[in-house]
N, CA, C and O of each residue as an XYZ file, in Angstrom:
864
protein
N      18.789    -19.124     -0.738
C      17.308    -20.370     -0.338
C      17.660    -20.504      1.025
O      18.406    -20.993      1.874
N      16.498    -19.644      0.688
C      15.982    -20.524      2.773
C      14.970    -21.086      2.427
O      14.488    -21.125      1.295
N      14.470    -21.697      3.676
C      13.317    -22.424      4.485
C      12.046    -21.748      5.316
O      12.392    -21.313      6.415
N      10.187    -21.524      4.890
C       9.537    -20.608      5.342
C       9.024    -21.883      5.887
O       9.439    -22.915      5.359
N       8.148    -21.970      6.908
C       7.040    -23.396      6.945
C       7.182    -24.294      6.188
O       7.844    -25.220      6.657
N       6.964    -24.374      5.564
C       6.811    -25.906      4.529
C       7.496    -25.758      3.347
O       7.909    -26.721      2.701
N       7.704    -24.117      2.887
C       8.387    -24.219      1.986
C       9.254    -23.492      1.421
O       9.220    -22.301      1.731
N      10.111    -23.856      0.609
C      11.334    -23.733      0.009
C      11.533    -22.577     -0.710
O      11.283    -22.553     -1.915
N      12.137    -21.191      0.139
C      11.633    -19.497     -0.708
C      13.390    -19.594     -0.855
O      14.294    -19.902     -0.079
N      13.294    -19.013     -2.754
C      14.040    -18.187     -3.035
C      13.828    -17.091     -3.125
O      12.690    -16.696     -2.871
N      15.049    -15.995     -3.601
C      14.860    -14.810     -3.663
C      15.718    -13.941     -4.731
O      16.482    -14.608     -5.429
N      15.696    -12.710     -4.922
C      16.415    -11.576     -5.358
C      16.491    -10.539     -4.735
O      15.876    -10.471     -3.670
N      17.264     -9.411     -5.195
C      16.873     -8.066     -5.154
C      17.636     -7.919     -6.518
O      18.676     -8.367     -7.000
N      16.051     -6.600     -7.131
C      16.418     -6.094     -8.733
C      16.118     -4.599     -8.745
O      14.985     -4.175     -8.970
N      17.108     -3.856     -8.508
C      16.547     -1.530     -7.926
C      16.050     -2.179     -7.264
O      15.107     -2.667     -7.887
N      16.097     -2.752     -5.723
C      15.758     -1.810     -4.748
C      14.401     -2.737     -4.421
O      13.763     -2.794     -3.370
N      14.170     -3.479     -5.746
C      12.853     -4.304     -5.160
C      12.879     -6.071     -4.883
O      13.210     -6.745     -5.859
N      12.579     -6.723     -3.737
C      12.518     -7.573     -3.695
C      11.163     -8.641     -4.396
O       9.942     -8.539     -4.272
N      11.780     -9.375     -4.942
C      10.815    -10.786     -5.392
C      11.383    -11.732     -5.237
O      12.504    -11.920     -5.710
N      10.447    -12.961     -4.198
C      11.027    -14.155     -3.984
C       9.728    -15.036     -4.425
O       8.597    -14.663     -4.737
N      10.274    -16.287     -4.341
C       9.160    -17.172     -5.373
C       9.739    -18.359     -4.855
O      10.950    -18.458     -4.661
N       8.896    -19.295     -4.615
C       8.196    -20.920     -3.719
C       6.963    -21.520     -4.964
O       6.340    -21.071     -5.925
N       7.103    -22.683     -4.281
C       6.145    -23.761     -5.123
C       4.625    -23.043     -5.898
O       4.276    -23.047     -7.079
N       3.811    -22.336     -4.395
C       3.437    -22.024     -4.571
C       2.806    -20.574     -4.910
O       1.733    -20.089     -4.552
N       3.385    -20.278     -5.367
C       3.177    -18.531     -5.892
C       4.738    -17.828     -6.210
O       5.812    -18.413     -6.351
N       4.512    -16.728     -6.251
C       5.903    -15.560     -5.782
C       5.574    -14.420     -5.012
O       4.369    -14.314     -4.781
N       6.338    -13.500     -4.532
C       5.680    -12.132     -3.992
C       7.327    -11.413     -4.383
O       8.515    -11.722     -4.479
N       6.092     -9.896     -4.552
C       7.406     -9.369     -4.924
C       7.148     -7.525     -4.141
O       6.210     -6.841     -4.550
N       8.021     -7.038     -3.151
C       8.201     -6.318     -2.629
C       8.853     -4.884     -3.588
O       9.592     -4.892     -4.573
N       8.074     -3.421     -2.639
C       8.492     -2.831     -3.474
C       9.709     -1.927     -3.004
O      10.191     -2.231     -1.913
N      10.256     -0.879     -3.670
C      11.376     -0.237     -2.751
C      10.730      0.626     -1.711
O       9.524      0.795     -1.530
N      11.544      1.044     -1.184
C      10.743      1.661      0.114
C      11.853      2.820      1.287
O      11.674      3.542      2.268
N      13.395      2.233      0.095
C      14.168      3.048      0.100
C      14.170      4.839      0.699
O      14.815      5.289      1.646
N      13.285      5.532     -0.164
C      12.730      7.053     -0.246
C      11.975      7.389      0.858
O      11.863      8.577      1.158
N      11.476      6.589      1.464
C      10.967      6.834      2.479
C      11.310      7.367      3.246
O      10.819      8.486      3.394
N      12.329      6.915      4.177
C      13.378      7.724      5.334
C      13.658      8.580      4.836
O      13.168      9.556      5.403
N      14.389      8.911      3.771
C      14.451     10.802      3.266
C      13.291     11.286      3.614
O      13.395     11.993      4.616
N      11.786     11.168      3.037
C      10.928     11.809      2.765
C      10.287     12.271      4.231
O       9.557     13.239      4.443
N      10.769     11.312      5.152
C      10.376     11.965      6.599
C      11.453     12.402      7.029
O      11.313     12.940      8.127
N      12.672     12.409      6.570
C      12.929     13.339      7.260
C      13.535     14.808      6.866
O      14.253     15.569      7.516
N      12.944     14.924      5.484
C      12.968     16.318      5.195
C      11.256     16.665      5.840
O      10.618     17.709      5.704
N      11.067     16.084      6.167
C       9.674     16.650      6.547
C       9.371     16.680      7.905
O       8.218     16.980      8.217
N      10.532     16.321      9.141
C      10.826     16.070     10.379
C       9.827     14.856     11.348
O       9.427     14.705     12.502
N       9.771     14.227     10.130
C       8.531     13.078     10.889
C       8.572     11.863     10.859
O       7.839     11.026     10.333
N       9.717     11.781     11.613
C      11.091     10.581     11.786
C      10.340      9.797     12.536
O      10.155      8.618     12.234
N       9.667     10.522     13.913
C       9.001      9.671     14.908
C       7.826      9.919     15.036
O       7.509     10.258     16.176
N       6.531      9.861     13.828
C       5.532     10.244     14.369
C       4.478      9.678     14.412
O       4.347      9.387     13.223
N       3.644      9.312     14.889
C       2.916      8.292     14.548
C       2.044      7.848     13.436
O       1.142      8.574     13.018
N       2.202      7.086     13.118
C       1.593      6.480     11.454
C      -0.279      7.067     11.383
O      -1.032      7.497     12.257
N      -0.390      6.904     10.464
C      -1.423      6.944      9.821
C      -1.815      6.107      9.319
O      -1.038      5.668      8.471
N      -3.170      5.339      9.448
C      -4.398      4.517      8.564
C      -4.645      4.171      7.183
O      -4.900      3.147      6.550
N      -4.452      5.574      6.917
C      -5.075      5.510      5.359
C      -3.709      7.799      4.897
O      -3.336      8.850      5.418
N      -3.696      6.948      3.565
C      -2.950      7.831      3.218
C      -3.816      9.535      2.736
O      -3.264     10.553      2.318
N      -5.109      9.320      2.967
C      -5.871     10.246      2.904
C      -7.166     10.945      4.441
O      -6.861     10.734      5.615
N      -7.985     11.423      4.208
C      -8.149     12.430      4.162
C      -7.346     13.172      3.896
O      -6.212     12.751      4.126
N      -7.440     14.728      3.249
C      -6.628     15.551      2.839
C      -7.273     16.821      3.941
O      -8.440     17.211      3.900
N      -6.005     17.437      5.096
C      -6.573     18.266      5.269
C      -7.149     19.620      5.258
O      -6.568     20.556      4.708
N      -8.523     19.768      5.982
C      -8.501     20.783      5.660
C      -8.903     22.221      4.875
O      -9.119     23.108      5.701
N      -9.043     22.630      3.588
C      -8.984     23.713      3.175
C      -8.416     24.864      3.951
O      -9.024     25.733      3.326
N      -7.751     25.510      4.792
C      -8.180     26.648      5.342
C      -7.939     28.173      4.918
O      -6.811     28.483      4.532
N      -9.324     29.494      4.993
C      -8.790     30.666      4.613
C      -7.575     31.621      4.779
O      -7.105     32.071      5.823
N      -7.250     31.785      3.711
C      -5.816     32.716      3.757
C      -4.421     31.878      4.028
O      -3.503     32.038      4.832
N      -4.733     30.726      2.789
C      -3.514     29.765      2.406
C      -2.066     30.592      2.266
O      -1.730     31.578      1.610
N      -1.627     30.030      2.860
C       0.125     30.498      2.949
C       0.579     30.054      1.782
O       0.576     28.827      1.682
N       1.165     30.957      0.404
C       2.202     30.244     -0.593
C       3.593     29.679     -0.026
O       4.169     30.371      0.814
N       4.018     28.785     -0.324
C       5.538     28.314      0.509
C       6.278     29.379     -0.363
O       5.794     29.850     -1.393
N       7.773     29.787      0.264
C       8.702     30.502     -0.076
C       9.291     29.793     -1.166
O       8.632     28.972     -1.803
N       9.874     29.919     -1.294
C      11.460     29.541     -2.581
C      12.375     28.284     -1.621
O      13.264     27.595     -2.122
N      12.171     28.239     -0.966
C      13.145     27.312      0.103
C      12.362     26.150     -0.189
O      12.803     25.216     -0.859
N      10.760     26.201      0.489
C       9.648     24.972      0.579
C       9.266     24.772      0.132
O       8.604     23.736      0.186
N       9.302     25.951     -1.215
C       9.197     25.439     -2.409
C       9.641     23.979     -2.731
O       9.002     22.966     -3.018
N      11.082     24.264     -2.562
C      11.773     23.404     -3.551
C      12.014     22.540     -2.820
O      12.483     21.526     -3.337
N      11.833     22.550     -1.512
C      11.619     21.255     -0.520
C      10.367     20.225     -1.280
O      10.489     19.146     -1.859
N       9.242     21.003     -1.019
C       8.299     20.272     -1.502
C       8.145     19.497     -3.665
O       7.166     19.086     -4.289
N       9.047     19.594     -3.913
C       8.989     19.197     -5.359
C       9.975     17.797     -5.103
O       9.608     16.626     -5.202
N      11.339     18.308     -4.744
C      12.059     17.502     -4.258
C      11.078     15.966     -3.607
O      11.094     14.815     -4.042
N      10.028     16.763     -2.030
C       9.418     15.564     -1.978
C       8.548     14.919     -2.622
O       8.297     13.744     -2.357
N       8.166     15.346     -3.229
C       6.955     14.714     -4.440
C       7.503     14.406     -4.838
O       7.867     13.473     -4.122
N       8.394     14.396     -6.142
C       9.248     13.258     -7.001
C       9.204     11.928     -5.450
O       8.431     11.065     -5.034
N      10.310     12.403     -5.140
C      10.377     11.378     -4.089
C       9.854     10.167     -4.036
O      10.257      9.007     -4.115
N       8.497     10.925     -3.828
C       7.456     10.020     -3.578
C       6.375      9.118     -4.603
O       5.756      8.087     -4.338
N       6.411     10.040     -6.042
C       6.239      9.905     -7.059
C       7.043      8.955     -6.846
O       6.455      8.546     -5.844
N       8.372      7.875     -7.008
C       9.226      7.494     -7.189
C       8.311      6.236     -6.759
O       7.897      5.287     -7.424
N       8.066      6.757     -4.704
C       7.658      5.392     -4.137
C       6.426      4.290     -4.284
O       6.043      3.192     -3.880
N       5.994      5.701     -5.408
C       4.160      5.263     -5.929
C       4.320      4.763     -6.800
O       3.344      4.549     -7.519
N       5.666      4.298     -7.216
C       5.524      3.402     -8.485
C       5.068      1.794     -8.129
O       5.792      1.411     -7.210
N       4.097      0.702     -8.552
C       3.950     -0.658     -7.974
C       3.000     -0.445     -6.638
O       2.933     -1.355     -5.812
N       2.210      0.886     -6.436
C       1.472      1.341     -4.978
C       0.267      1.691     -5.515
O       0.174      2.825     -5.985
N      -0.796      0.865     -5.550
C      -1.971      1.635     -6.140
C      -2.438      2.129     -4.081
O      -3.375      2.897     -3.863
N      -2.022      1.828     -3.493
C      -3.251      2.228     -2.505
C      -2.116      3.483     -2.090
O      -1.822      3.319     -0.906
N      -1.432      4.598     -2.631
C      -0.820      6.350     -2.158
C      -1.216      6.316     -4.404
O      -1.216      7.518     -4.669
N      -1.350      5.931     -5.076
C      -1.335      6.753     -6.801
C      -2.246      7.433     -6.635
O      -1.831      8.306     -7.397
N      -3.089      7.791     -6.324
C      -3.996      8.893     -6.603
C      -3.174     10.107     -5.554
O      -3.048     11.093     -6.281
N      -2.610     10.408     -4.246
C      -1.964     10.439     -3.978
C      -0.909     11.175     -4.317
O      -0.755     12.389     -4.456
N      -0.063     10.069     -4.452
C       0.638     10.824     -4.959
C       0.419     11.974     -6.639
O       0.741     13.143     -6.850
N      -0.101     11.173     -7.315
C      -0.844     12.166     -8.584
C      -0.614     13.715     -7.794
O       0.291     14.538     -7.936
N      -1.707     13.726     -7.003
C      -2.245     15.200     -6.497
C      -1.200     15.975     -6.401
O      -1.282     17.177     -6.655
N       0.317     15.192     -5.888
C       0.459     15.863     -5.094
C       2.158     17.027     -5.699
O       2.783     18.044     -5.401
N       2.114     15.363     -7.125
C       3.005     15.768     -8.088
C       2.635     16.665     -9.497
O       3.381     16.825    -10.463
N       0.719     17.405     -9.242
C       0.231     17.851    -10.054
C      -0.583     19.374    -10.147
O      -1.514     19.832    -10.809
N       0.548     19.973     -8.842
C       0.652     21.003     -7.763
C       1.359     22.253     -8.413
O       2.550     22.189     -8.105
N       1.138     23.230     -9.094
C       1.934     23.949     -9.714
C       2.117     25.016     -8.785
O       3.240     25.513     -8.875
N       1.182     25.664     -7.693
C       1.954     26.703     -6.673
C       1.814     26.281     -5.615
O       1.153     26.971     -4.840
N       2.298     25.143     -5.190
C       2.195     24.877     -3.336
C       1.080     25.597     -2.249
O       0.424     26.616     -2.031
N       1.225     24.994     -2.029
C       0.850     26.322     -0.276
C       0.736     25.181      0.880
O       0.742     23.953      0.967
N       0.620     26.429      1.788
C       0.575     25.433      3.237
C      -0.061     24.263      3.109
O       0.549     23.228      3.380
N      -1.776     24.212      2.552
C      -2.384     23.124      2.254
C      -1.931     21.854      1.959
O      -2.189     20.833      2.595
N      -0.816     22.016      0.349
C      -0.495     20.992     -0.159
C       0.783     20.776      0.680
O       0.898     19.575      0.438
N       1.800     21.045      1.466
C       2.427     21.482      2.015
C       1.766     20.346      3.430
O       2.583     19.445      3.620
N       0.855     20.264      4.132
C       0.246     19.208      4.628
C      -0.579     17.955      4.043
O      -0.943     17.103      4.853
N      -0.894     17.796      2.684
C      -0.970     17.137      2.780
C      -0.208     16.242      1.947
O      -0.812     15.293      1.449
N       1.506     16.447      1.621
C       2.299     16.367      1.781
C       2.421     15.138      3.556
O       2.118     13.945      3.536
N       2.703     15.562      4.279
C       2.542     15.447      5.632
C       1.567     14.281      5.866
O       1.893     13.328      6.574
N       0.250     14.375      5.205
C      -0.774     13.892      5.864
C       0.064     12.136      4.844
O       0.374     11.067      5.371
N       0.163     12.498      3.490
C       0.795     10.635      3.041
C       1.922     10.315      3.915
O       1.990      9.194      4.417
N       2.948     11.339      4.174
C       4.113     10.562      4.615
C       4.226     10.104      5.823
O       5.305      9.604      6.142
N       2.611     10.197      7.250
C       2.672      9.071      8.252
C       1.722      8.356      7.599
O       0.736      8.262      8.330
N       1.606      7.951      6.829
C       0.462      6.743      6.519
C       1.885      6.319      5.400
O       1.403      5.766      4.411
N       3.491      6.419      5.275
C       3.955      5.699      4.717
C       5.215      5.136      6.077
O       5.941      4.151      5.942
N       5.197      6.009      7.259
C       5.706      6.117      8.005
C       5.644      4.459      8.592
O       6.470      3.602      8.908
N       4.173      4.577      8.529
C       3.522      2.651      9.492
C       3.434      2.145      7.902
O       2.779      1.104      7.949
N       3.806      2.420      6.500
C       3.488      1.248      5.126
C       4.803      1.593      4.413
O       4.579      2.292      3.425
N       6.342      1.274      4.637
C       7.158      2.118      3.611
C       6.782      1.230      2.578
O       6.281      1.759      1.586
N       6.938     -0.273      2.583
C       6.727     -0.764      1.362
C       5.190     -2.234      1.519
O       4.404     -2.785      2.289
N       5.601     -2.166      0.349
C       4.214     -3.233     -0.262
C       4.294     -4.605     -1.277
O       4.649     -4.806     -2.438
N       3.865     -5.262     -0.381
C       4.161     -6.671     -0.766
C       2.668     -7.264     -1.817
O       1.539     -7.540     -1.410
N       3.111     -7.300     -2.981
C       2.536     -8.067     -4.073
C       2.526    -10.191     -3.234
O       3.140    -10.877     -2.417
N       1.530    -10.272     -4.080
C       1.470    -12.288     -3.417
C       0.755    -12.391     -5.157
O      -0.226    -11.966     -5.766
N       1.992    -13.253     -5.414
C       0.787    -14.256     -6.737
C       0.927    -15.453     -6.889
O       1.774    -16.098     -7.507
N      -0.572    -15.961     -5.871
C      -0.723    -17.288     -5.481
C      -1.136    -18.075     -6.951
O      -1.756    -17.396     -7.769
N      -0.863    -19.230     -7.234
C      -0.868    -20.322     -8.091
C      -2.390    -19.923     -8.194
O      -2.963    -19.524     -7.181
N      -3.139    -20.035     -9.543
C      -4.758    -19.715     -9.932
C      -4.668    -20.957    -11.372
O      -4.205    -21.170    -12.492
N      -5.639    -21.563    -10.098
C      -6.323    -22.700    -11.543
C      -7.741    -22.370    -11.806
O      -8.342    -23.411    -12.070
N      -8.484    -21.374    -11.837
C      -9.873    -20.853    -12.724
C      -9.371    -19.375    -12.676
O      -9.620    -18.589    -11.761
N      -8.611    -19.102    -13.817
C      -8.851    -17.732    -14.901
C     -10.271    -16.747    -14.253
O     -11.305    -17.029    -13.648
N      -9.749    -15.703    -14.679
C     -11.278    -14.617    -14.224
C     -10.929    -13.524    -13.673
O     -10.559    -13.342    -12.514
N     -11.106    -12.444    -14.914
C     -10.461    -10.748    -15.225
C     -11.889    -10.612    -14.465
O     -12.842    -11.371    -14.638
N     -11.847     -9.424    -13.533
C     -12.237     -8.112    -13.161
C     -11.851     -7.049    -13.196
O     -10.632     -6.879    -13.189
N     -12.830     -5.812    -13.253
C     -12.056     -4.518    -13.775
C     -12.870     -3.442    -13.096
O     -13.997     -3.256    -13.553
N     -12.350     -2.481    -11.761
C     -13.361     -1.818    -11.422
C     -13.300     -0.214    -11.571
O     -12.507      0.208    -10.729
N     -13.642      0.436    -12.047
C     -13.502      1.658    -11.886
C     -14.383      2.707    -11.377
O     -15.589      2.501    -11.236
N     -13.778      3.931    -11.070
C     -14.509      4.961     -9.843
C     -13.570      6.198    -10.105
O     -12.389      6.446    -10.350
N     -15.253      7.081     -9.837
C     -13.977      8.796     -9.807
C     -15.035      9.871     -9.602
O     -16.189      9.495     -9.398
N     -14.775     11.081     -9.633
C     -15.419     12.237     -9.032
C     -14.626     13.228    -10.248
O     -13.552     13.312    -10.844
N     -16.081     13.954    -10.143
C     -16.023     15.187    -11.192
C     -15.879     16.243    -10.348
O     -16.419     16.090     -9.253
N     -15.047     17.746    -10.622
C     -15.176     18.942     -9.862
C     -14.456     20.163    -10.989
O     -13.303     20.451    -11.311
N     -15.964     20.715    -11.391
C     -15.165     21.879    -11.629
C     -15.521     21.362    -13.126
O     -16.568     21.002    -13.663
N     -14.201     21.486    -13.548
C     -14.054     20.917    -15.179
C     -13.517     19.727    -15.601
O     -13.537     19.111    -16.666
N     -12.859     19.480    -14.132
C     -11.584     18.142    -13.863
C     -12.391     17.287    -13.143
O     -13.208     17.492    -12.245
N     -11.748     15.609    -14.089
C     -12.228     14.519    -13.589
C     -11.018     13.509    -13.558
O     -10.010     13.388    -14.253
N     -11.638     12.680    -12.227
C     -10.677     11.827    -11.659
C     -11.129     10.613    -11.484
O     -11.758     10.147    -10.533
N     -10.597      9.886    -12.940
C     -10.750      8.718    -12.780
C      -9.675      7.668    -12.135
O      -8.467      7.890    -12.046
N     -10.415      6.356    -11.656
C      -9.257      5.412    -11.595
C      -9.605      4.693    -11.099
O     -10.654      4.960    -10.513
N      -9.024      3.177    -10.912
C      -9.584      1.894    -11.127
C      -8.078      0.928    -11.708
O      -6.907      1.276    -11.860
N      -8.915     -0.624    -11.955
C      -7.586     -1.540    -11.919
C      -8.030     -2.681    -12.793
O      -9.215     -2.852    -13.080
N      -7.192     -3.351    -13.152
C      -7.733     -4.514    -14.277
C      -6.995     -5.782    -13.114
O      -5.876     -5.692    -12.608
N      -8.246     -7.204    -12.853
C      -7.238     -7.557    -11.964
C      -7.325     -8.878    -12.630
O      -7.906     -8.558    -13.666
N      -7.100    -10.307    -12.717
C      -6.648    -11.996    -13.101
C      -6.959    -12.635    -12.571
O      -6.099    -13.484    -12.340
N      -8.167    -12.865    -11.971
C      -8.240    -13.585    -10.952
C      -7.993    -12.572     -9.595
O      -8.569    -11.493     -9.732
N      -7.263    -12.718     -8.350
C      -7.224    -12.594     -7.494
C      -5.918    -11.359     -7.827
O      -5.608    -10.934     -6.714
N      -5.255    -10.806     -8.662
C      -4.004    -10.866     -9.217
C      -3.760     -9.884     -9.955
O      -3.581     -9.990    -11.168
N      -3.719     -8.699     -9.252
C      -3.612     -6.854    -10.188
C      -2.573     -6.595    -10.627
O      -1.452     -6.267    -10.238
N      -3.344     -6.878    -11.937
C      -2.147     -6.313    -13.653
C      -2.459     -4.870    -13.825
O      -1.478     -4.247    -14.231
N      -3.530     -4.141    -13.642
C      -2.955     -3.191    -13.675
C      -3.188     -1.745    -12.574
O      -3.483     -1.997    -11.406
N      -3.065     -0.491    -12.939
C      -4.115      0.162    -11.192
C      -3.978      1.869    -12.250
O      -3.218      2.715    -12.722
N      -4.387      1.739    -12.200
C      -4.475      3.760    -12.521
C      -4.909      4.862    -11.789
O      -5.629      4.322    -10.949
N      -4.934      5.918    -11.589
C      -4.849      7.149    -11.388
C      -4.853      8.745    -12.094
O      -3.992      9.623    -12.141
N      -5.990      8.670    -12.509
C      -5.773      9.745    -13.852
C      -6.307     11.247    -13.801
O      -7.379     11.199    -13.198
N      -6.036     12.501    -14.158
C      -6.768     13.472    -13.570
C      -7.137     13.415    -15.591
O      -6.274     13.106    -16.412
N      -8.545     13.785    -15.936
C      -8.326     14.251    -16.549
C      -9.341     16.346    -17.184
O     -10.203     16.840    -16.457
N      -8.933     16.972    -18.377
C      -9.290     17.888    -18.505
C     -10.311     18.916    -19.315
O     -10.211     19.086    -20.530
N     -11.134     19.465    -18.635
C     -12.536     19.119    -19.819
C     -13.084     18.321    -20.843
O     -13.283     18.349    -22.057
N     -13.253     17.572    -19.823
C     -14.078     16.064    -20.776
C     -15.117     15.777    -19.981
O     -14.976     15.933    -18.768
N     -16.594     15.212    -20.616
C     -17.328     14.323    -20.026
C     -17.395     13.590    -19.417
O     -17.120     12.529    -19.977
N     -17.757     13.448    -17.938
C     -17.527     12.845    -17.270
C     -18.104     10.915    -18.391
O     -17.731      9.795    -18.041
N     -18.815     11.154    -19.359
C     -18.810      9.674    -20.170
C     -17.820      9.371    -20.905
O     -17.100      8.374    -20.965
N     -17.881     10.971    -21.824
C     -16.941     10.280    -22.772
C     -14.928      9.715    -21.562
O     -14.039      8.939    -21.912
N     -15.002     10.266    -20.714
C     -13.509      9.615    -19.779
C     -13.671      8.256    -19.598
O     -12.846      7.435    -19.999
N     -15.058      7.872    -18.807
C     -15.294      6.933    -18.324
C     -15.315      5.273    -19.871
O     -14.936      4.102    -19.873
N     -16.020      6.257    -20.945
C     -15.743      5.196    -21.871
C     -14.860      4.209    -22.330
O     -15.024      3.018    -22.594
N     -13.361      5.365    -22.391
C     -12.544      5.536    -22.521
C     -11.525      4.274    -21.678
O     -10.937      3.314    -22.177
N     -11.576      4.588    -20.668
C     -11.167      3.393    -19.401
C     -11.850      2.787    -19.923
O     -11.121      2.126    -20.663
N     -13.382      2.336    -20.195
C     -13.895      0.730    -19.973
C     -13.412      0.301    -21.292
O     -13.484     -0.904    -21.535
N     -13.110      0.796    -21.851
C     -12.348      0.399    -23.235
C     -11.162     -0.939    -23.382
O     -10.962     -1.952    -24.052
N     -10.388      0.092    -21.923
C      -9.102     -1.052    -21.719
C      -9.571     -2.098    -20.900
O      -9.169     -3.261    -20.941
N     -10.526     -1.592    -20.078
C     -11.593     -3.237    -19.687
C     -11.599     -3.932    -20.027
O     -11.061     -4.997    -19.725
N     -12.587     -3.462    -21.293
C     -12.970     -4.624    -22.166
C     -12.526     -5.378    -23.337
O     -13.080     -6.172    -24.097
N     -11.119     -4.783    -23.228
C     -10.111     -5.504    -24.236
C      -9.522     -6.181    -23.600
O      -8.756     -6.953    -24.177
N      -9.616     -6.214    -21.888
C      -8.588     -7.626    -21.453
C      -9.755     -8.833    -21.246
O      -9.577     -9.980    -21.656
N     -11.621     -8.158    -20.173
C     -12.134     -8.547    -20.365
C     -12.432     -9.635    -21.962
O     -13.413    -10.376    -22.020
N     -11.904     -9.581    -22.560
C     -12.505     -9.826    -24.830
C     -11.444    -11.091    -24.277
O     -12.011    -12.180    -24.191
N      -9.882    -11.076    -23.868
C      -9.524    -11.989    -24.851
C      -9.658    -13.343    -23.520
O      -9.630    -13.066    -22.321
N      -9.783    -14.600    -23.992
C      -9.811    -15.722    -22.997
C      -9.373    -16.165    -23.243
O      -9.997    -17.086    -23.770
N      -7.624    -16.383    -23.352
C      -6.590    -17.128    -23.279
C      -5.523    -15.967    -22.713
O      -4.623    -15.733    -23.520
N      -5.468    -15.217    -21.497
C      -5.195    -14.459    -20.874
C      -3.633    -15.410    -19.910
O      -2.490    -15.056    -19.623
N      -4.374    -16.593    -19.715
C      -3.085    -17.645    -19.355
C      -2.169    -17.831    -19.910
O      -0.999    -17.765    -19.533
N      -2.773    -18.191    -21.268
C      -1.321    -18.423    -22.030
C      -1.101    -18.212    -22.487
O      -0.608    -18.783    -23.459
N      -1.350    -16.260    -22.076
C      -0.110    -15.679    -22.793
C       0.861    -15.334    -21.930
O       2.074    -15.208    -22.097
N      -0.115    -15.142    -20.588
C       1.199    -15.163    -19.469
C       2.258    -15.978    -18.992
O       3.155    -15.757    -18.179
N       1.817    -17.441    -20.004
C       2.361    -18.370    -19.785
C       3.676    -18.018    -21.303
O       4.816    -17.557    -21.340
N       3.166    -18.293    -21.848
C       4.041    -17.812    -23.101
C       5.297    -16.443    -22.617
O       6.362    -15.967    -23.009
N       4.278    -16.278    -21.517
C       5.332    -14.726    -21.789
C       6.890    -15.502    -20.858
O       8.108    -15.497    -21.038
N       5.979    -16.057    -19.905
C       6.517    -17.011    -18.542
C       8.327    -17.340    -19.709
O       9.368    -16.699    -19.855
N       7.839    -18.534    -20.205
C       8.498    -18.916    -20.898
C       9.442    -18.171    -21.534
O      10.574    -18.478    -21.161
N       9.395    -16.985    -22.661
C      10.093    -16.076    -22.845
C      11.215    -16.195    -22.096
O      12.135    -16.964    -22.375
N      11.177    -15.350    -20.999
C      11.849    -14.615    -20.188
C      13.226    -15.778    -19.554
O      14.452    -15.680    -19.509
N      11.812    -17.292    -18.962
C      13.206    -17.879    -18.551
C      14.467    -18.999    -19.916
O      14.938    -20.126    -19.766
N      14.572    -18.252    -20.812
C      14.680    -19.047    -22.006
C      15.120    -17.774    -22.259
O      15.150    -18.146    -23.432
N      15.526    -16.521    -22.313
C      16.338    -15.482    -21.865
C      17.614    -15.290    -20.937
O      18.769    -14.956    -21.202
N      16.867    -15.682    -19.554
C      17.798    -15.659    -18.601
C      18.595    -16.896    -18.970
O      19.738    -16.934    -18.515
N      18.037    -18.295    -19.997
C      19.011    -19.133    -19.541
C      20.391    -19.332    -20.803
O      21.442    -19.971    -20.852
N      19.657    -18.391    -21.693
C      20.537    -17.808    -22.664
C      21.849    -16.931    -22.149
O      23.012    -16.852    -22.545
N      21.310    -16.486    -21.377
C      22.405    -15.595    -21.139
C      23.146    -16.567    -19.874
O      24.353    -16.455    -20.084
N      23.025    -17.090    -19.167
C      23.906    -18.310    -17.863
C      24.359    -18.832    -19.104
O      25.421    -18.211    -19.060
N      24.448    -19.529    -20.299
C      25.279    -20.207    -21.442
C      26.512    -19.466    -21.553
O      27.680    -19.785    -21.775
N      25.598    -17.829    -21.220
C      27.052    -16.804    -22.252
C      28.657    -16.848    -21.599
O      29.572    -16.254    -22.169
């Protein structure tokens, strides 16, 4: 327990994530332990950070496929970035694109480097969940279509809190069909007028389980 400003802050370390709580809310910091490994494998330990994880480098003519060793390295780095992306909507799309590549080439390698430079400046992401007096659920859905592939992403928010975020590519589907599926998720959440009560009940369940564990 430490004192920050006027607040007494408690914290815990869980699976590489740092959770802190205080009277006016709590925060959650994602696991950034894989970032130094990614930067080292790409030789970018001392690079200048990027402000964004994109845009991706332009696709040059005569792209060269990665050889066996570099292709294995690409898969290793992409897997690490996918782990980093857990709980990070800011790199969710870029990580998804890196992991869905079947035959990586020089273009994909440069795209990894672009994302790594972004992680150089932002190795972790901290979520802040302040107490809310007026619950409100909002949604946002966006996407693009290229050929037969459609990529849609969005998030569901409860007031100022992000409850869920996603980025997914759909094959052989119409924009209307895919958008309706994503909108259905938002509709279900928006239709629930008593989310606060459900979250409070869930919190009480967690507290009860923790108390039972301490008694044991």
